[in-house]
DRENKE-758665 format. One record per residue: residue number from 0; residue in one letter; x, y, z of N, C-alpha, C in turn. Coordinates in nm, 4 decimals. Layout:
R  seq  type      n.xx      n.yy      n.zz     ca.xx     ca.yy     ca.zz      c.xx      c.yy      c.zz
R  NUM     A         X         Y         Z         X         Y         Z         X         Y         Z
...
END
This chain:
R  seq  type      n.xx      n.yy      n.zz     ca.xx     ca.yy     ca.zz      c.xx      c.yy      c.zz
R    0     M    7.5169   11.2889   15.6419    7.6184   11.3737   15.5965    7.5546   11.4574   15.4798
R    1     R    7.6051   11.5736   15.4483    7.5549   11.6569   15.3497    7.6259   11.6173   15.2266
R    2     P    7.5399   11.5959   15.1043    7.6181   11.5443   14.9921    7.7244   11.6504   14.9444
R    3     L    7.8043   11.6154   14.8708    7.8936   11.6874   14.7914    7.8237   11.7904   14.6850
R    4     S    7.8976   11.8934   14.6666    7.8341   11.9842   14.5835    7.8574   11.9383   14.4259
R    5     V    7.8017   11.9751   14.3477    7.8053   11.9046   14.1971    7.9639   11.9684   14.1502
R    6     D    8.0140   12.0853   14.1955    8.1335   12.1269   14.1516    8.2415   12.0421   14.2193
R    7     S    8.2164   12.0083   14.3579    8.3365   11.9317   14.4104    8.3369   11.7754   14.3687
R    8     I    8.2327   11.7428   14.3158    8.2120   11.6028   14.2474    8.2904   11.6116   14.1018
R    9     A    8.2678   11.7321   14.0359    8.3330   11.7461   13.9115    8.4748   11.7371   13.9422
R   10     I    8.5462   11.7979   14.0469    8.6814   11.8091   14.0697    8.7342   11.6575   14.1014
R   11     L    8.6577   11.5981   14.1754    8.6705   11.4603   14.2349    8.6846   11.3601   14.1208
R   12     L    8.5948   11.3793   14.0093    8.5973   11.2881   13.8902    8.7002   11.3187   13.8020
R   13     D    8.7856   11.4314   13.8019    8.8999   11.4416   13.7361    9.0139   11.3588   13.7375
R   14     A    8.9920   11.2998   13.8714    9.1088   11.1858   13.8862    9.0989   11.0634   13.8242
R   15     D    9.1920   11.0112   13.7672    9.1920   10.8770   13.6850    9.1601   10.7528   13.7904
R   16     E    9.2164   10.7639   13.9103    9.1873   10.6483   14.0017    9.1140   10.6819   14.0851
R   17     L    9.0059   10.6111   14.1347    8.8996   10.6415   14.2360    8.8544   10.5149   14.2872
R   18     A    8.8485   10.5094   14.4294    8.8047   10.3731   14.4862    8.6615   10.3397   14.4246
R   19     P    8.6398   10.2030   14.4219    8.5339   10.1481   14.3782    8.3939   10.1917   14.4385
R   20     E    8.4198   10.2159   14.5683    8.3162   10.2445   14.6676    8.2629   10.3819   14.6406
R   21     T    8.3656   10.4810   14.6041    8.3413   10.6184   14.5778    8.2486   10.6192   14.4497
R   22     I    8.2809   10.5570   14.3675    8.2076   10.5560   14.2288    8.0748   10.5008   14.2596
R   23     D    8.0633   10.3923   14.3468    7.9379   10.3346   14.3687    7.8382   10.4347   14.4379
R   24     H    7.8987   10.5177   14.5404    7.8392   10.6101   14.6307    7.7788   10.7359   14.5266
R   25     L    7.8549   10.7545   14.4152    7.8245   10.8643   14.3234    7.7147   10.8183   14.2332
R   26     R    7.7097   10.7032   14.1974    7.6164   10.6416   14.0972    7.4628   10.6459   14.1759
R   27     A    7.4833   10.6327   14.3030    7.3623   10.6425   14.3931    7.2926   10.7777   14.4022
R   28     D    7.3847   10.8812   14.3682    7.3358   11.0093   14.3603    7.2260   11.0389   14.2552
R   29     S    7.1200   11.0962   14.2824    7.0054   11.0975   14.1871    7.0031   11.2197   14.0972
R   30     R    7.0897   11.3248   14.1367    7.1083   11.4294   14.0674    7.1449   11.4321   13.9084
R   31     N    7.0783   11.4751   13.8390    7.1110   11.4737   13.6821    7.2513   11.5206   13.6658
R   32     A    7.2790   11.6192   13.7281    7.4279   11.6599   13.6897    7.5236   11.5769   13.7319
R   33     V    7.5051   11.5004   13.8332    7.6124   11.4016   13.8641    7.6191   11.2788   13.7774
R   34     T    7.4846   11.2442   13.7154    7.4717   11.1429   13.6184    7.5631   11.1849   13.4937
R   35     K    7.5409   11.3054   13.4568    7.6129   11.3421   13.3493    7.7607   11.3525   13.3551
R   36     L    7.8050   11.3948   13.4662    7.9479   11.3996   13.5161    8.0291   11.2524   13.5005
R   37     L    7.9362   11.1558   13.5903    7.9806   11.0178   13.5589    8.0108   10.9542   13.4228
R   38     A    7.9097   10.9903   13.3386    7.8969   10.9595   13.1933    8.0100   11.0385   13.1170
R   39     K    8.0479   11.1393   13.1508    8.1661   11.2286   13.1079    8.2944   11.1830   13.1401
R   40     R    8.2975   11.1144   13.2659    8.4381   11.0531   13.3110    8.4442   10.9236   13.2358
R   41     Q    8.3265   10.8442   13.2290    8.3443   10.7285   13.1641    8.3931   10.7378   13.0329
R   42     K    8.3401   10.8105   12.9515    8.3814   10.8415   12.8061    8.5080   10.8849   12.8053
R   43     R    8.5688   10.9557   12.8945    8.7119   11.0035   12.9024    8.8056   10.8839   12.9181
R   44     L    8.7722   10.8092   12.9957    8.8536   10.6804   13.0562    8.8440   10.5827   12.9327
R   45     Q    8.7404   10.5653   12.8669    8.7339   10.4803   12.7544    8.8415   10.5377   12.6319
R   46     A    8.8191   10.6664   12.6280    8.9025   10.7293   12.5002    9.0378   10.6953   12.5311
R   47     A    9.0885   10.7169   12.6813    9.2250   10.7072   12.6951    9.2654   10.5702   12.6891
R   48     A    9.1836   10.4825   12.7105    9.2122   10.3394   12.6985    9.2369   10.2917   12.5530
R   49     L    9.1595   10.3531   12.4812    9.1658   10.3217   12.3251    9.3140   10.4070   12.2787
R   50     E    9.3295   10.5035   12.3278    9.4525   10.5906   12.2890    9.5659   10.5035   12.3410
R   51     Q    9.5753   10.4364   12.4469    9.6770   10.3694   12.5004    9.6947   10.2287   12.4013
R   52     Q    9.5998   10.1723   12.3590    9.5931   10.0631   12.2667    9.6479   10.1048   12.1254
R   53     R    9.6128   10.2318   12.1000    9.6695   10.2659   11.9544    9.8154   10.2857   11.9754
R   54     L    9.8576   10.3536   12.0907    9.9894   10.3856   12.0919   10.0934   10.2494   12.0998
R   55     M   10.0341   10.1450   12.1741   10.0933   10.0150   12.1802   10.1116    9.9555   12.0496
R   56     A    9.9989    9.9649   11.9530   10.0196    9.9124   11.8184   10.1293   10.0086   11.7367
R   57     L   10.1235   10.1389   11.7735   10.2057   10.2177   11.6815   10.3581   10.1909   11.7259
R   58     H   10.3865   10.1338   11.8413   10.5245   10.0952   11.8777   10.5494    9.9508   11.8370
R   59     S   10.4709    9.8905   11.7796   10.5052    9.7349   11.7562   10.6257    9.7191   11.6750
R   60     H   10.6510    9.7853   11.5582   10.7696    9.7691   11.4705   10.8821    9.7966   11.5773
R   61     E   10.8978    9.9150   11.6649   10.9982    9.9434   11.7587   11.0301    9.8259   11.8454
R   62     N   10.9248    9.7757   11.9043   10.9247    9.6674   12.0064   10.9813    9.5615   11.9571
R   63     D   10.9481    9.5320   11.8283   11.0090    9.3958   11.7579   11.1488    9.4146   11.7608
R   64     L   11.2033    9.5328   11.7190   11.3486    9.5432   11.7139   11.4074    9.5604   11.8334
R   65     F   11.3687    9.6202   11.9235   11.4071    9.6135   12.0706   11.4221    9.4634   12.1162
R   66     H   11.3365    9.3812   12.0762   11.3460    9.2414   12.1452   11.4508    9.1692   12.0622
R   67     Q   11.5020    9.2338   11.9477   11.5966    9.1678   11.8737   11.7444    9.2184   11.9231
R   68     G   11.7221    9.3233   12.0082   11.8718    9.3706   12.0662   11.9059    9.4928   12.0107
R   69     Y   11.8210    9.5660   11.9283   11.8419    9.7011   11.8722   11.7993    9.8095   11.9835
R   70     R   11.8781    9.9126   11.9902   11.8488   10.0059   12.0941   11.8252   10.1633   12.0263
R   71     L   11.8823   10.1925   11.9290   11.8822   10.2928   11.8506   11.8222   10.2787   11.7159
R   72     I   11.6731   10.3123   11.7332   11.5945   10.2789   11.6034   11.5455   10.4237   11.5533
R   73     A   11.5900   10.4435   11.4236   11.5516   10.5564   11.3759   11.4200   10.5463   11.2709
R   74     G   11.3385   10.6357   11.2692   11.2281   10.6605   11.1893   11.2607   10.7663   11.0914
R   75     V   11.2135   10.7324   10.9656   11.2589   10.8323   10.8513   11.1191   10.8796   10.7844
R   76     D   11.1039   10.9807   10.7389   10.9824   11.0335   10.6522   11.0161   11.1614   10.6034
R   77     E   10.9411   11.2062   10.4950   10.9531   11.3241   10.4140   10.8282   11.3899   10.4264
R   78     A   10.8328   11.5251   10.3907   10.7272   11.6056   10.3502   10.7493   11.7025   10.2351
R   79     G   10.6515   11.6960   10.1467   10.6783   11.7787   10.0316   10.7257   11.7194    9.9045
R   80     R   10.6705   11.5756    9.8849   10.7050   11.5303    9.7534   10.6065   11.5681    9.6458
R   81     G   10.5022   11.6054    9.6867   10.3852   11.6343    9.5821   10.3864   11.7841    9.5210
R   82     P   10.4267   11.8806    9.5992   10.4185   12.0209    9.5634   10.4847   12.0506    9.4433
R   83     L   10.4313   12.1567    9.3786   10.5048   12.2334    9.2744   10.6053   12.3156    9.2850
R   84     A   10.6298   12.3563    9.4212   10.7365   12.4499    9.4541   10.7708   12.4187    9.5888
R   85     G   10.9091   12.4720    9.6087   10.9596   12.4571    9.7417   11.0465   12.3174    9.7323
R   86     P   11.1090   12.2933    9.8713   11.2036   12.1852    9.8742   11.1190   12.0690    9.9336
R   87     V   11.1837   11.9310    9.9232   11.1311   11.8361   10.0167   11.2122   11.8338   10.1186
R   88     V   11.1533   11.8098   10.2458   11.2277   11.7905   10.3647   11.2140   11.6440   10.4093
R   89     V   11.3156   11.5973   10.4734   11.3323   11.4570   10.5133   11.3880   11.4824   10.6565
R   90     A   11.3244   11.4019   10.7508   11.3618   11.3903   10.8910   11.3750   11.2614   10.9345
R   91     A   11.4698   11.2427   11.0356   11.5023   11.1102   11.0960   11.4878   11.1492   11.2360
R   92     V   11.4474   11.0527   11.3231   11.4134   11.0714   11.4661   11.4295   10.9419   11.5358
R   93     I   11.5283   10.9461   11.6460   11.5280   10.8297   11.7169   11.4737   10.8591   11.8519
R   94     L   11.3703   10.7762   11.8893   11.3026   10.7845   12.0091   11.3482   10.7221   12.1338
R   95     P   11.3363   10.7429   12.2443   11.3602   10.6537   12.3704   11.2680   10.5492   12.3782
R   96     P   11.3340   10.4304   12.4196   11.2603   10.3069   12.4229   11.1332   10.3171   12.4803
R   97     D   11.1193   10.3986   12.5943   10.9988   10.3918   12.6819   10.9163   10.5177   12.6432
R   98     F   10.9342   10.5826   12.5257   10.8610   10.7079   12.4754   10.7141   10.6613   12.4449
R   99     R   10.6189   10.7236   12.5027   10.4812   10.7111   12.4700   10.4363   10.8678   12.4702
R  100     L   10.3833   10.9059   12.3636   10.3333   11.0600   12.3329   10.1839   11.0364   12.2940
R  101     P   10.0888   11.0747   12.3772    9.9487   11.0634   12.3374    9.9378   11.1820   12.2135
R  102     G    9.8698   11.1190   12.1112    9.8229   11.2212   12.0024    9.9250   11.1910   11.8937
R  103     L   10.0548   11.1161   11.9167   10.1472   11.0847   11.7966   10.0787   11.0113   11.6917
R  104     D   10.0793   11.0755   11.5690   10.0335   10.9990   11.4632   10.0988   11.0659   11.3247
R  105     D   10.0576   11.0081   11.2174   10.0734   11.0488   11.0718   10.0653   11.2227   11.0813
R  106     S   10.1654   11.2798   11.0346   10.1351   11.4428   11.0429   10.0262   11.4750   10.9657
R  107     K    9.9660   11.4140   10.8513    9.8683   11.4571   10.7795    9.7387   11.4503   10.8468
R  108     K    9.7397   11.3512   10.9535    9.6008   11.3564   11.0273    9.5839   11.4614   11.1407
R  109     L    9.6759   11.5334   11.1482    9.7001   11.6384   11.2669    9.6752   11.7790   11.2301
R  110     S    9.6113   11.8606   11.2966    9.6079   11.9998   11.2747    9.7302   12.0623   11.2959
R  111     P    9.7542   12.1866   11.2399    9.8653   12.2630   11.2634    9.9219   12.2587   11.4058
R  112     Q    9.8099   12.3053   11.4821    9.8350   12.3240   11.6340    9.8924   12.1862   11.6938
R  113     Q    9.8228   12.0983   11.6686    9.8733   11.9404   11.7194    9.9936   11.9248   11.6689
R  114     R   10.0249   11.9414   11.5250   10.1978   11.9259   11.4932   10.2757   12.0087   11.5661
R  115     Q   10.2395   12.1050   11.5890   10.3308   12.1893   11.6562   10.3577   12.1560   11.8024
R  116     D   10.2557   12.1289   11.8650   10.2685   12.0816   12.0067   10.3584   11.9497   12.0017
R  117     L   10.3227   11.8746   11.9216   10.4125   11.7384   11.9351   10.5520   11.7645   11.8614
R  118     Y   10.5633   11.8491   11.7770   10.6957   11.8763   11.7454   10.7804   11.9291   11.8402
R  119     I   10.7406   12.0174   11.9443   10.8083   12.0678   12.0472   10.8433   11.9665   12.1487
R  120     T   10.7605   11.8698   12.1682   10.7899   11.7554   12.2563   10.8864   11.6752   12.2052
R  121     I   10.8783   11.6381   12.0694   10.9707   11.5300   12.0166   11.0876   11.5997   11.9972
R  122     K   11.1116   11.7240   11.9831   11.2369   11.7816   11.9590   11.3123   11.7894   12.1342
R  123     A   11.2440   11.7815   12.2335   11.2786   11.8069   12.3480   11.3137   11.6678   12.4052
R  124     E   11.2526   11.5491   12.3571   11.2624   11.4135   12.4243   11.3155   11.3177   12.3520
R  125     A   11.3345   11.3289   12.2189   11.3830   11.2339   12.1325   11.5308   11.2069   12.1611
R  126     L   11.5953   11.1158   12.1553   11.7401   11.0790   12.1537   11.8081   11.1534   12.0431
R  127     A   11.7715   11.1708   11.9404   11.8264   11.2351   11.8206   11.7132   11.2765   11.7174
R  128     V   11.7302   11.4079   11.6579   11.6521   11.4739   11.5638   11.7292   11.5202   11.4440
R  129     N   11.6960   11.4961   11.3407   11.7695   11.5700   11.2103   11.6822   11.5669   11.1048
R  130     H   11.6890   11.6873   11.0405   11.6272   11.7062   10.8902   11.7092   11.7744   10.8086
R  131     V   11.6831   11.7153   10.6669   11.7535   11.7666   10.5623   11.6704   11.8421   10.4602
R  132     I   11.7138   11.9306   10.4026   11.6256   12.0160   10.2991   11.6972   11.9749   10.1564
R  133     I   11.6268   11.9488   10.0721   11.6584   11.9238    9.9395   11.5874   12.0156    9.8460
R  134     D   11.6661   12.1217    9.7940   11.5751   12.2184    9.7287   11.5323   12.1860    9.5805
R  135     N   11.4464   12.2805    9.5345   11.3794   12.2438    9.4039   11.4649   12.2303    9.2914
R  136     N   11.6082   12.2715    9.3101   11.6842   12.2657    9.1962   11.7533   12.1287    9.1901
R  137     R   11.7663   12.0680    9.3032   11.8126   11.9275    9.3308   11.7269   11.8272    9.2774
R  138     I   11.6016   11.8833    9.3161   11.4702   11.7854    9.2769   11.4739   11.7683    9.1142
R  139     D   11.4582   11.8986    9.0622   11.4790   11.8900    8.9277   11.5830   11.8162    8.8420
R  140     L   11.7037   11.8151    8.9112   11.8271   11.7455    8.8574   11.8109   11.5996    8.8670
R  141     L   11.7583   11.5618    9.0083   11.7730   11.4160    9.0286   11.6229   11.3455    8.9686
R  142     N   11.5136   11.4156    8.9964   11.3708   11.3590    9.0038   11.3402   11.3462    9.1482
R  143     I   11.2083   11.3605    9.1801   11.1718   11.3889    9.3205   11.1987   11.2263    9.3997
R  144     Y   11.1707   11.1282    9.3335   11.2125   10.9937    9.3969   11.3660   10.9883    9.4497
R  145     Q   11.4515   11.0264    9.3587   11.6047   11.0152    9.3938   11.6192   11.1206    9.4868
R  146     A   11.5677   11.2290    9.4728   11.5928   11.3475    9.5824   11.5532   11.3150    9.7241
R  147     T   11.4506   11.2649    9.7216   11.3865   11.2157    9.8509   11.4646   11.1083    9.9254
R  148     M   11.5267   11.0083    9.8281   11.5991   10.9162    9.8808   11.7445   10.9627    9.9197
R  149     E   11.7892   11.0505    9.8475   11.9086   11.1207    9.8887   11.9073   11.1758   10.0211
R  150     G   11.8023   11.2411   10.0457   11.7772   11.3120   10.1821   11.7613   11.2063   10.2818
R  151     M   11.6845   11.0974   10.2665   11.6899   11.0074   10.3725   11.8142   10.9561   10.4155
R  152     Y   11.9064   10.9291   10.3140   12.0493   10.8858   10.3430   12.1134   10.9934   10.4259
R  153     Q   12.1044   11.1156   10.3986   12.1704   11.2211   10.4454   12.1178   11.2486   10.6058
R  154     A   11.9818   11.2349   10.6075   11.9369   11.2463   10.7475   11.9638   11.1407   10.8458
R  155     L   11.9653   11.0120   10.7850   12.0184   10.9278   10.8917   12.1761   10.9375   10.9166
R  156     A   12.2464   10.9615   10.8178   12.3929   10.9718   10.8403   12.4354   11.0925   10.9328
R  157     A   12.3605   11.1898   10.9384   12.3803   11.3067   11.0495   12.3016   11.2924   11.1654
R  158     L   12.2463   11.1912   11.2129   12.2049   11.1602   11.3358   12.3253   11.1513   11.4347
R  159     H   12.3066   11.1902   11.5380   12.3889   11.1633   11.6659   12.3179   11.1263   11.7890
R  160     P   12.3194   11.0277   11.8398   12.3854   10.8928   11.7923   12.3431   10.8490   11.6713
R  161     L   12.4405   10.7836   11.6032   12.4023   10.7127   11.4916   12.2950   10.5981   11.5177
R  162     P   12.2077   10.5532   11.4380   12.0998   10.4569   11.4761   12.1698   10.3064   11.4428
R  163     D   12.1224   10.2090   11.4989   12.1590   10.0702   11.4675   12.0478    9.9919   11.3942
R  164     A   11.9372   10.0719   11.3647   11.8273   10.0028   11.2915   11.7441   10.1245   11.2335
R  165     A   11.6593   10.0963   11.1367   11.5912   10.2202   11.0871   11.4563   10.1688   11.0042
R  166     L   11.3492   10.2735   11.0485   11.2227   10.2277   10.9802   11.1995   10.3444   10.8974
R  167     I   11.1449   10.3049   10.7603   11.1472   10.4023   10.6723   10.9993   10.3978   10.6075
R  168     D   10.9339   10.5223   10.6060   10.8096   10.5279   10.5351   10.8304   10.4756   10.3876
R  169     A   10.7856   10.3659   10.3436   10.7570   10.3330   10.2089   10.8749   10.3009   10.1321
R  170     M   10.9713   10.3923   10.1285   11.0904   10.3789   10.0370   11.1956   10.3047   10.1002
R  171     P   11.2553   10.1904   10.0032   11.3604   10.1001   10.0551   11.4993   10.1793   10.0296
R  172     L   11.5763   10.1729   10.1260   11.7137   10.2134   10.1247   11.7876   10.0999   10.1328
R  173     R   11.8307   10.0499   10.0200   11.9071    9.9298   10.0035   12.0531    9.9415   10.0286
R  174     Q   12.1138   10.0764   10.0320   12.2568   10.1056   10.0467   12.2864   10.1017   10.2171
R  175     L   12.1873   10.1050   10.2851   12.1968   10.1019   10.4311   12.2830   10.0073   10.4839
R  176     T   12.3698   10.0118   10.5720   12.4570    9.9209   10.6419   12.3932    9.8869   10.7675
R  177     I   12.2861    9.9271   10.8096   12.2289    9.8793   10.9154   12.0868    9.8117   10.8754
R  178     P   12.0415    9.7323   10.9584   11.9190    9.6608   10.9491   11.8103    9.7657   10.9197
R  179     S   11.7164    9.7491   10.8152   11.5965    9.8528   10.8092   11.4639    9.7846   10.7524
R  180     R   11.3763    9.8558   10.7624   11.2379    9.7963   10.7371   11.1704    9.9110   10.6584
R  181     S   11.1130    9.9037   10.5169   11.0364    9.9881   10.4539   10.8920    9.9404   10.4625
R  182     I   10.8176   10.0415   10.5392   10.6877   10.0052   10.5851   10.5756   10.0962   10.5089
R  183     I   10.4880   10.0520   10.4303   10.3921   10.1168   10.3512   10.2922   10.1948   10.4596
R  184     H   10.2663   10.3177   10.4408   10.1963   10.3986   10.5332   10.2603   10.3820   10.6712
R  185     G   10.3835   10.3803   10.6792   10.4693   10.3852   10.7862   10.4328   10.4920   10.8933
R  186     D   10.3856   10.6116   10.8446   10.3791   10.7196   10.9387   10.2311   10.7079   10.9924
R  187     S   10.1549   10.5954   10.9750   10.0377   10.5681   11.0656   10.0654   10.4349   11.1219
R  188     L   10.1808   10.3632   11.1203   10.2079   10.2493   11.1784   10.3235   10.2414   11.2648
R  189     S   10.4098   10.3076   11.2459   10.5258   10.3357   11.3453   10.5509   10.4727   11.4180
R  190     A   10.5676   10.4415   11.5455   10.5946   10.5902   11.6156   10.6930   10.6510   11.5781
R  191     S   10.8046   10.6084   11.5512   10.9474   10.6510   11.4924   10.9022   10.7380   11.3608
R  192     I   10.8403   10.6731   11.2771   10.8104   10.7185   11.1351   10.7253   10.8421   11.1516
R  193     A   10.6245   10.8102   11.2359   10.5179   10.9323   11.2794   10.5918   11.0635   11.3239
R  194     A   10.6940   11.0475   11.4202   10.7431   11.1293   11.4736   10.8332   11.2286   11.3729
R  195     A   10.8983   11.1365   11.2890   10.9742   11.2040   11.1606   10.8857   11.2649   11.0827
R  196     S   10.7768   11.2120   11.0407   10.6701   11.2938   10.9581   10.6474   11.4164   10.9987
R  197     I   10.6221   11.4466   11.1377   10.5776   11.5579   11.2126   10.6957   11.6653   11.1974
R  198     I   10.8248   11.6249   11.2460   10.9345   11.7086   11.2179   10.9378   11.7697   11.0856
R  199     A   10.9383   11.6631   10.9774   10.9549   11.7200   10.8557   10.8575   11.8176   10.8123
R  200     K   10.7291   11.7767   10.8393   10.6005   11.8652   10.7992   10.6211   11.9943   10.8675
R  201     V   10.6444   12.0026   10.9939   10.6590   12.1556   11.0580   10.7876   12.2250   11.0025
R  202     E   10.8803   12.1642   10.9928   11.0106   12.2364   10.9497   10.9724   12.2877   10.7779
R  203     R   10.9043   12.2070   10.6997   10.8741   12.2406   10.5764   10.7947   12.3573   10.5683
R  204     D   10.6758   12.3539   10.6436   10.5730   12.4545   10.6575   10.6286   12.5892   10.6969
R  205     M   10.7436   12.6044   10.7764   10.8084   12.7064   10.8200   10.8866   12.7875   10.7094
R  206     I   10.9653   12.6743   10.6457   11.0159   12.7134   10.5080   10.9366   12.7979   10.4148
R  207     M   10.8149   12.7240   10.3799   10.7235   12.7575   10.2940   10.6586   12.9318   10.3467
R  208     N   10.6374   12.9142   10.4569   10.5958   13.0522   10.5245   10.7015   13.1541   10.4941
R  209     N   10.8095   13.1402   10.4924   10.9341   13.2263   10.4784   10.9332   13.2655   10.3341
R  210     L   10.9194   13.1568   10.2509   10.9289   13.1832   10.1048   10.8150   13.2549   10.0577
R  211     D   10.7011   13.2573   10.1448   10.5794   13.3410   10.1065   10.6064   13.4910   10.1123
R  212     N   10.7029   13.5292   10.2029   10.7531   13.6676   10.2077   10.8397   13.7146   10.1056
R  213     A   10.9194   13.6133   10.0529   11.0013   13.6479    9.9432   10.9310   13.6338    9.7991
R  214     Y   10.8376   13.5477    9.7837   10.7458   13.5396    9.6734   10.5994   13.5612    9.7000
R  215     P   10.5290   13.6782    9.7360   10.4207   13.7083    9.7887   10.2916   13.6907    9.6931
R  216     N   10.3361   13.6818    9.5734   10.2122   13.6691    9.4739   10.1515   13.5269    9.4668
R  217     Y   10.2158   13.4243    9.5386   10.1736   13.2885    9.5057   10.0914   13.2318    9.6321
R  218     G   10.0971   13.2857    9.7305   10.0032   13.2335    9.8685   10.0744   13.1055    9.9150
R  219     F   10.2217   13.0973    9.9134   10.2637   12.9828    9.9839   10.2508   12.9622   10.1014
R  220     S   10.2343   13.0415   10.1846   10.2000   13.0168   10.3217   10.0565   12.9580   10.3652
R  221     R    9.9770   12.9638   10.2636    9.8391   12.9051   10.2669    9.8421   12.7471   10.1909
R  222     H    9.8819   12.7234   10.0736    9.8892   12.6053   10.0114   10.0249   12.5448   10.0256
R  223     K   10.1350   12.5862   10.0843   10.2530   12.5102   10.0831   10.3355   12.4807    9.9617
R  224     G   10.2758   12.5347    9.8522   10.3274   12.5059    9.7060   10.2550   12.3795    9.6391
R  225     Y   10.1436   12.3418    9.7075   10.0702   12.2117    9.6537    9.9709   12.2839    9.5215
R  226     A    9.9204   12.2086    9.4428    9.8607   12.2395    9.3111    9.7023   12.2682    9.3590
R  227     T    9.7002   12.3838    9.4354    9.5516   12.4217    9.4712    9.5182   12.5139    9.3654
R  228     P    9.3824   12.5323    9.3401    9.3279   12.6326    9.2460    9.3759   12.7724    9.2506
R  229     Q    9.4072   12.8265    9.4037    9.4682   12.9495    9.4121    9.6251   12.9384    9.3446
R  230     H    9.6900   12.8203    9.3778    9.7972   12.8386    9.3308    9.8384   12.8315    9.1677
R  231     L    9.7473   12.7479    9.1265    9.7424   12.7509    8.9644    9.7114   12.8640    8.9048
R  232     E    9.6046   12.9583    8.9726    9.5557   13.0884    8.9314    9.6873   13.1620    8.9289
R  233     A    9.7571   13.1818    9.0449    9.8832   13.2567    9.0410   10.0045   13.2356    8.9461
R  234     L    9.9869   13.0981    8.9093   10.0999   13.0560    8.8058   10.0478   13.1057    8.6717
R  235     N    9.9342   13.0849    8.6414    9.8676   13.1430    8.5109    9.8773   13.2921    8.4896
R  236     K    9.8925   13.3568    8.6236    9.8757   13.5058    8.6081   10.0406   13.5521    8.6083
R  237     Y   10.1148   13.4987    8.7092   10.2499   13.5455    8.7169   10.3603   13.4619    8.6509
R  238     G   10.3284   13.3480    8.6090   10.4210   13.2407    8.5690   10.4955   13.1955    8.6916
R  239     P   10.6129   13.1076    8.6552   10.6673   13.0528    8.7736   10.7700   13.1303    8.8351
R  240     C   10.8148   13.1016    8.9672   10.9137   13.1774    9.0197   11.0346   13.0826    9.0473
R  241     P   11.1422   13.1364    9.1008   11.2792   13.0674    9.1103   11.2466   12.9263    9.2002
R  242     I   11.1552   12.9196    9.2949   11.1350   12.8040    9.3785   11.0496   12.7110    9.3256
R  243     H   10.9863   12.7366    9.1950   10.8902   12.6183    9.1477   10.9881   12.5119    9.0831
R  244     R   10.9251   12.4169    9.0803   10.9907   12.2818    9.0244   10.9827   12.2924    8.8960
R  245     K   11.0876   12.3131    8.8095   11.0719   12.3024    8.6612   11.0335   12.1752    8.5835
R  246     S   11.0609   12.0531    8.6578   11.0316   11.9291    8.5829   10.8853   11.8846    8.6154
R  247     F   10.8223   11.9735    8.6968   10.6654   11.9190    8.7336   10.5640   11.9756    8.6680
R  248     A   10.4875   11.9077    8.5952   10.3695   11.9567    8.5342   10.2810   12.0275    8.6272
R  249     P   10.2271   12.1334    8.5917   10.2256   12.2235    8.4779   10.3105   12.3190    8.4680
R  250     V   10.4139   12.3061    8.5821   10.5103   12.4220    8.5727   10.6006   12.4136    8.4628
R  251     K   10.6482   12.2765    8.3984   10.7440   12.2789    8.3127   10.6871   12.3431    8.1833
R  252     T   10.5513   12.3456    8.1505   10.5020   12.4285    8.0366   10.5628   12.5554    7.9984
R  253     W   10.5970   12.6206    8.1257   10.6474   12.7591    8.1062   10.7895   12.7810    8.0533
R  254     G   10.8710   12.6560    8.0531   10.9936   12.6457    8.0120   11.0777   12.7600    8.0242
R  255     A   11.0947   12.8430    7.9034   11.1891   12.9509    7.9181   11.1577   13.0858    7.9960
R  256     L   11.0205   13.0811    8.0297   10.9951   13.1946    8.1264   11.0410   13.2000    8.2656
R  257     F   11.1237   13.0774    8.3038   11.1734   13.1014    8.4363   11.2775   13.2136    8.4493
R  258     S   11.2686   13.2906    8.5267   11.3614   13.4044    8.5480   11.3974   13.4391    8.7118
R  259     E   11.4963   13.4711    8.7343   11.5473   13.5038    8.8669   11.4723   13.6593    8.8956
R  260     D   11.4137   13.7137    8.8131   11.3467   13.8273    8.8510   11.2001   13.8450    8.8748
R  261     R   11.1410   13.7104    8.8472   11.0028   13.6885    8.9029   10.9918   13.7004    9.0467
END
């Protein structure tokens, strides 16, 4: 029998499931290209197995609550606590019990394109998604910790359906009337919190991109309000604008220079 072409073998090896005798037959093929294709397939399958293990671990908190009888488990996270300008955005997400999304992770570990792709899937497949925007004036009034906490309560309260348990990134929400867990580095340890971190980050980035059009001197679309050298240089040159956080150093050193005309 004439051996399969390398191109045909490449198509064959794209399948996740192959009969053991097929693999044995291909391993007996002495062509270097076939050996490389087999090695590439093995590497792909190993990576997929590791990703499945990671996703299983990422759902451990959710699974524990499912086993206790809870079904609507919300993850809560924020984006934008540290910047000098713009809002903090808080998101809450309820994922289906059988939800498994390859690549789901802490938004900070993902590229903008990865976040965008995951954002679209989460929005389409989650049982509930909500985000809340707490602007810079509210942050200055309350402080960033209290403003973020306020946003978390609001984000959870506006979910439909309402959750019967919550997983929160780091911050304890002691006034919740449902069971909750505060998880340090929760965006890396809980699928629901990771999903919320992606929603919050993408929503906030879109806001900062729009604010860049309103205040083009500061480069908000590039640094999203964080204290980069470029941002600090713009602050030194132009002073603060209306979306800067007056209570944050070094912005607060400008004091009376805040003006709606800037």
